[in-house]
N, C-alpha and C positions, 0 to 999 in steps of 0.2 A: 272700894271703892279708892275714885279720882285723887291720885296723890294732886298736890298743894305746886301748884309750880310758880316761877317767880322771874323776873323777868335778865334775873341774875343766871337762872338753869333750874334744867332738872330734877328732880329725887330720884336713889338708883334704886337697884331690890332695898340698901342697907339703909336707904333713910336720906344719904347725904348726898349735898348737893354739886349736878354733875356739869357744870360749862357747856353751852350750845360748840362750842372748841374740839371740846373732848370729848362731843361728841361724832364729831363729827367724821375727828381723828379714827375712830374707832369703825366709825365706822368704812373710809377707807381703805383700810387698812385689812377685814374683814373684805373689801375688793379683793385686795391688793392680791387677799392668800387664796382665795377664789381661782381667782383670775391663771397663779401661778402655777397652781397644779393644773389649772384644766388644758392651760402650754408641756406641761408635762408629760399629761395621760396621752395626747396628743402626737407628741416627739417619739411615743413611746412602738402609738401603732406607727408611725414613717418610721422611724430607727426599726425595726418591725422585719416590718416589710421594701424596705425600701436599701435599709445598711446606711450607714452615712454618709458617704460622698453623696450620693445621691437622692438624698432628702436633701429639699429646700426650707429654706428662715421662709420663703414667703409662703409654698404652701403648708406650712404642721402651723402657721399663724392664720391661713387662713380657715382649715380645718379647727381652730381651736378659737375660731368669729372673732378673731380682731386683728389686724393691723400690724405690717411687717416691725410697725417703728413701736407700737402700746408690747409687739416680743420683745425687740430688743429690752423696750426697757426697763426691762425684766432678769433679761439674761443678752447680756453684751455681745456674743459670740456665738456664733451651730457650736465651737466648741465649748463655750462652756455651757451651756444648753444640753450640748452630748453627755462633760462629766458631771453635773444636775441630775441629771437622769441615774444614772446608773447609780453614784452614788443614794439617791436616796430607793433603785431599787434595790440592793448590796443590805439597808440595816439590816432586813429581819435577819439575812443571811451574818451579819458582821453580831449583832446580840446573841443570836440565836447559838451562831457557836469560835469564831472569832474568840467570840472571849470569854467564853466559859474557861472553868475548872474543869476538865471529866480526873474524876476520881479511878474509870477502868475503862480498859481497851471496847468492852461490853456498853458501857451507857455513846461514849462515842458513839462509835457505829452503828446507836441505839438512835443517837439522834438526827449522825446523816439518812435514815430514815426518812425520817421529822423530818428534812430540807426537803428530801425529796418527792414526801407528801404536799408538803407547801410549794414547791414545785408546780404540783398534777392541778393545783387549782387558777395555777398563773401564766395563763399560754402564751400569750401576748412575751412578753416579759422575759419568759425563757426564749421561747422563738428570737426575743430583741437579742440578748444573753452570747445565743447559739451566734447566728450574724457578726456582730460586735468581735465576737472575736476571734472568728472569720478574722476579718476586719485584723484587726489591733498585728496579726500578724507581722503584719508592715509596721516595721521602725519607724517612720514618717506621722503612721498615726496615732490621731491625738488623743486614743486612749489607750495605745502600748504599753506605757508607764500605769495604768492603772492598772489595769491584768494581770499585768507583769509580777504588779507585786502583790494583789489579791491570788494568785494562786501559789507566792514565795509562803504569804502569810499561811495558807492554807494549809501546805503541806509541811509549815513550819507546826503548826498544830497537830496534827495528827502524828506527822514524826514523835514531838513531845511524848502524845500519848502513849504511842506507842513500847517506845522508850520506859520512861516509867511502871506497862504494864513486866516489861521480863525482867524488869528489878527485882520485881512487888513477884514476883514471879503466878502469874495470868497467864501472859505468853514464854513462846519457850527463849529459852539465853540469846541464840543467835540470833534472836529481831532484831537487838540494839543495834544490827552491824549491818544493816539492812532496812530501817524502819522509813528512810527518806525512800528509799525504790517502792517499797509498800506506802506509802506515803500517797506515790506518786500513779502509783497503778491506780490505789483505787479512789482517787480524782479525774484520772482518765478515763473508767470508768463511766462515774454518775455521767462523765459529761457527753459521754457517746452513750448512754441511755435514753440522755437527753433528747440531741438532736435526734435519734427514732421516735421519741416517743412526739413529740413536734409535726413531725412526719403525719404523723395518726396518731390523734389523742387518742382517740373511742375503741382503739385499735388496741394499743399498748397501754400497760398495767405498768407506768413506771416507776410509781413505791416499789411495785409485788415484785418486781423485776430485779431491782437492785436489796429489795429487803434476805432474797433470796441469794444472792450473792454474797451481803457480807456476813446473814448468814455460812455458807462455803466457808469466808476468806476466818472466822472468828475461830470457823470449828479446826480449820487445819495453821493458823497460830496459836490456840495456848494449850495448857499445858498439855490437858486432862480429855480433849478435844471437842 
């Protein structure tokens, strides 16, 4: 049955009156959110294929189906757009790994394998991370600080888990002294496997290769093997 309407507005699903201005504002927010997502998705593709410096706001705007002015309304610069792209792409990793409290080294390695599986489902984002991380070796790159913080946070979390596991008797006692080095090695191996995978996504098993590596490392470090 149709809802009664009044000049002041219409009823929403709960029966409350919604002024026309509020309905218009909600619609505008929805359009704005959809447009922002479209810009971010398009930017991922451009940064993955061209890197940061060779990508242009004009081409990204055209790919998103808007004007460059429309893009700048949401993201005031290419640097701002880049950081928003990275933050969105990294959200799942932060939530799934960096923010967790791992009770054992085995649990940590299991989560790293799941992250590798997650990467296998997002080839463009993984390719983009590879390209931008390489570019960000330049201290002047706008993402340099972002990647430095990201790797420092990843190594800190892993090293902390390894130290606690050594103190708890899960890993060898000498692991406390080399926890940072082992954490850096694990991060480097995962990144290296990601690079090989994006070169041949169909022929290279990213998650399988990293799972085998993680199992070897855990056996080598465990007290009971």
